[in-house]
C-alpha positions in Angstrom: 18.3 -19.3 49.1 15.3 -19.9 46.8 11.6 -20.6 47.3 8.7 -21.6 45.9 5.4 -20.3 46.4 1.8 -20.3 44.3 -0.1 -17.5 44.7 -3.6 -16.4 42.8 -4.3 -13.0 41.6 -6.8 -11.4 40.5 -6.9 -7.6 40.0 -3.5 -5.7 38.9 -2.4 -5.0 42.1 1.5 -4.3 43.1 2.8 -7.6 44.6 5.9 -7.9 46.4 8.1 -10.5 45.7 11.9 -11.3 47.5 12.0 -15.1 46.2 11.7 -17.3 42.9 7.5 -18.0 43.0 5.2 -19.5 40.6 1.9 -17.9 40.5 -1.2 -18.2 38.7 -3.4 -15.5 37.0 -7.0 -16.7 36.5 -9.5 -15.6 34.1 -13.1 -16.0 35.3 -13.9 -19.7 36.7 -17.8 -20.4 36.1 -17.5 -24.2 38.0 -14.7 -25.8 40.2 -11.9 -27.1 37.8 -13.3 -25.8 34.4 -10.9 -22.7 34.6 -7.6 -24.6 34.8 -7.5 -26.4 31.8 -8.6 -23.4 29.5 -6.5 -20.7 31.5 -2.9 -22.7 29.8 -4.1 -22.4 26.3 -2.9 -19.5 24.2 -4.6 -17.0 22.6 -3.7 -16.9 18.7 -3.9 -13.5 16.6 -3.0 -13.4 13.0 -3.3 -9.7 11.4 -3.3 -9.8 7.4 -2.4 -6.3 6.2 -3.1 -4.5 3.2 0.1 -3.1 1.6 -1.6 -2.3 -2.1 -0.8 0.2 -4.2 -4.3 2.0 -3.3 -3.0 2.2 0.1 -0.6 5.1 -0.6 -3.9 6.7 -0.9 -4.4 10.1 1.7 -6.6 10.5 4.5 -6.3 14.0 6.7 -2.8 14.6 5.1 -1.2 11.1 6.2 -1.0 8.1 3.9 -3.3 5.1 4.7 -0.5 2.9 5.2 1.2 5.1 7.6 -2.3 5.2 9.6 -2.5 1.3 9.7 1.5 1.1 10.4 1.0 3.1 13.3 -1.8 1.9 14.6 -0.8 -1.6 14.4 2.5 -1.5 16.0 1.0 0.6 19.1 -1.4 -2.6 19.7 1.2 -5.0 19.2 3.3 -3.1 22.1 -0.1 -2.9 24.1 -0.5 -6.6 23.9 0.1 -9.2 26.6 3.0 -11.6 26.9 2.2 -15.5 26.2 -0.2 -14.7 23.0 0.6 -16.3 19.8 0.7 -13.8 17.2 1.3 -14.0 13.0 1.8 -11.4 10.3 0.8 -11.5 6.7 1.1 -8.8 4.1 0.1 -8.6 0.6 0.6 -6.3 -2.3 4.4 -5.2 -1.1 7.3 -6.1 -2.8 5.9 -6.4 -6.6 2.9 -4.0 -8.5 0.4 -6.1 -11.0 1.7 -9.8 -9.2 -1.5 -11.6 -7.4 1.3 -13.9 -5.6 2.3 -11.2 -3.9 1.5 -12.5 -0.3 4.4 -13.1 2.5 4.1 -15.0 5.8 6.4 -11.9 7.4 5.9 -13.8 11.1 4.4 -17.2 11.5 1.9 -17.6 14.3 4.3 -17.9 17.6 5.1 -16.3 21.0 4.8 -12.4 20.8 8.0 -10.8 19.7 7.5 -6.9 19.7 10.9 -6.3 18.3 10.5 -8.5 15.2 6.5 -7.6 14.4 7.3 -3.9 14.5 10.2 -3.9 12.1 8.5 -6.1 9.5 5.6 -3.8 10.0 7.7 -0.6 9.6 9.5 -1.5 6.5 6.3 -2.3 4.5 6.2 0.2 1.5 2.7 -0.2 -0.8 2.9 -1.2 -4.5 0.7 -3.9 -5.6 -2.7 -5.2 -6.2 -4.9 -6.9 -3.5 -4.6 -10.7 -3.7 -7.3 -10.7 -0.8 -8.3 -14.6 -1.7 -4.7 -15.6 -1.7 -3.7 -13.8 1.8 -6.6 -15.9 3.5 -5.8 -19.6 1.6 -2.2 -19.3 2.7 -3.4 -17.8 6.4 -5.4 -20.7 7.1 -3.4 -23.5 5.6 -1.0 -22.7 8.5 -3.5 -23.1 10.9 -4.6 -26.4 10.1 -3.1 -28.4 12.6 -4.2 -26.3 15.4 -6.6 -27.8 18.0 -7.6 -23.6 19.3 -9.6 -21.1 17.3 -7.3 -18.7 15.6 -8.5 -15.2 15.4 -7.6 -13.7 12.3 -7.4 -9.7 11.5 -8.4 -8.9 7.7 -7.1 -5.2 6.9 -8.1 -3.3 3.4 -8.9 -0.5 1.7 -10.4 -2.4 -1.1 -12.0 -5.6 -2.9 -10.5 -8.5 -4.5 -8.4 -7.3 -7.5 -7.4 -11.2 -8.6 -10.3 -12.8 -9.5 -10.6 -14.8 -6.5 -14.0 -15.0 -4.5 -12.8 -14.4 -0.8 -16.2 -14.6 0.9 -17.0 -18.0 -0.7 -13.9 -19.2 0.2 -14.0 -18.4 3.6 -17.1 -20.3 3.7 -15.7 -23.3 2.5 -12.4 -23.3 4.6 -14.2 -22.9 8.1 -16.4 -25.7 7.0 -13.3 -27.7 5.9 -12.8 -27.6 9.7 -10.2 -25.2 10.1 -10.3 -23.4 13.7 -10.7 -19.2 12.7 -13.3 -16.4 13.5 -12.5 -13.5 10.6 -12.4 -10.0 11.7 -12.3 -7.9 8.7 -11.7 -4.0 9.1 -13.2 -1.8 5.9 -10.1 1.3 5.9 -11.9 4.2 3.8 -13.7 1.7 1.3 -17.0 2.2 -1.4 -20.3 1.0 -0.7 -19.3 -1.8 -3.3 -16.2 -2.6 -1.3 -18.1 -2.5 2.2 -20.3 -5.3 0.8 -17.5 -7.7 -0.4 -15.8 -7.2 3.0 -19.1 -7.4 4.6 -19.3 -10.6 3.4 -16.0 -12.1 4.3 -16.7 -11.4 7.8 -19.7 -12.7 7.9 -18.4 -16.2 6.2 -15.3 -15.7 8.8 -18.5 -15.8 12.0 -16.7 -12.5 13.0 -17.6 -8.7 12.5 -17.0 -6.2 10.1 -15.5 -2.6 10.9 -15.5 0.4 9.2 -13.0 2.9 9.5 -13.2 6.6 7.8 -10.3 7.8 9.4 -7.2 6.9 11.8 -9.4 8.0 15.0 -11.9 4.9 12.8 -9.4 2.8 12.8 -7.5 2.7 16.1 -10.9 2.1 17.6 -11.4 -1.1 15.4 -8.2 -2.5 16.2 -9.4 -1.9 19.6 -12.4 -3.8 19.8 -10.6 -6.8 18.3 -8.0 -7.2 20.7 -10.9 -6.4 23.4 -12.3 -9.2 22.7 -12.1 -11.4 26.4 -9.1 -14.0 25.3 -7.1 -11.1 24.3 -7.1 -9.4 27.7 -4.3 -9.2 30.2 -3.9 -8.5 33.9 -1.5 -7.0 35.1 1.4 -7.6 37.3 3.7 -5.4 39.2 7.1 -6.6 40.8 8.8 -4.8 43.2 12.1 -6.5 44.9 13.7 -5.5 48.1 16.6 -5.7 50.4 16.6 -5.3 53.8 13.0 -3.8 52.8 13.7 -1.5 50.8 13.3 -1.6 46.8 16.4 -1.7 44.6 16.6 -2.6 41.1 16.5 -6.3 40.2 16.2 -8.0 37.0 12.9 -10.0 36.3 12.5 -12.9 34.3 8.7 -14.3 33.2 8.5 -17.9 32.0 5.3 -20.5 31.3 5.5 -22.4 33.8 7.7 -25.7 32.8 9.4 -23.8 29.7 12.8 -22.9 29.3 11.9 -20.1 26.6 11.7 -16.5 28.6 8.4 -14.8 27.6 9.6 -11.5 28.9 12.2 -9.6 31.1 13.3 -6.4 32.3 14.4 -4.3 35.6 12.5 -2.7 38.4 13.0 1.0 38.8 12.7 1.9 42.3 10.4 3.3 43.2 8.4 2.3 40.0 8.2 -1.8 39.8 8.6 -3.9 36.8 5.4 -4.5 35.2 4.0 -6.6 32.4 0.8 -7.7 30.8 0.1 -11.3 31.1 -2.6 -13.6 30.1 -4.2 -16.2 32.2 -2.0 -19.0 33.0 0.7 -20.3 35.2 3.7 -18.5 35.4 7.3 -19.0 37.0 8.9 -15.9 38.0 12.6 -15.3 38.3 14.0 -12.3 40.3 17.8 -11.5 40.3 19.9 -9.0 42.5 21.2 -6.7 39.2 24.4 -6.0 41.7 25.1 -10.4 41.7 24.9 -12.4 38.7 22.3 -14.9 38.4 21.6 -14.7 42.0 17.9 -14.9 42.9 16.6 -12.2 45.4 
């Protein structure tokens, strides 16, 4: 037998679930009714990663591309379910080719495994076509009503003749809704000047990173913005009052595609980070196929 219930959660405390339910995780509500629609919006973020030849350079005995990969992979692994993520890279396929820009993952529901595999496969080879990468990314956002955060990671300035600072300004003036943050990774003062200009034109922030720890801190600051913060939901399944292993599925309310799934591991609960929104949770007895608890 299944039941439905609606609950509101304001803190990441364990929740005992012994039924099929719908829950709403709310952000900060400033006035009645204002939070409901906002809570249903998805947070969008696109990473543009420099994989040009200069990313083979080393810091502290490690290639910059390896540092960037590690930090980005850990960050993606910690993003909340429900977020939309895209990935663009440049300079990773061919030397001397200013058209070497690729949308590795279109902006879509977070798929950790796919993103991580594509990040791991990147090899630094070519030039730094920042303008082309920004233009390609922004064009994909034209039809979106919600603002998208673009994070550009580069260890140098444009090397393909473009003017990315002016381009970003024009793209925002055209009505495309995005904000652009820039992380300058081990750059010269001249390179920093251009990257700072890009961030300013994009309505975002420039972060300087001279080493791995500063790069990690910069990435953390970007995703610590309120709209990317999630709330931890913990699910424990009980049978006859005792915890047991159950299969947990998380869906956005009214959608069939599963956001996340996993098993409880008694005495440990199933734990997941979720963006504000309304979700359906299905808890199945693992010993009886497709049987809700």
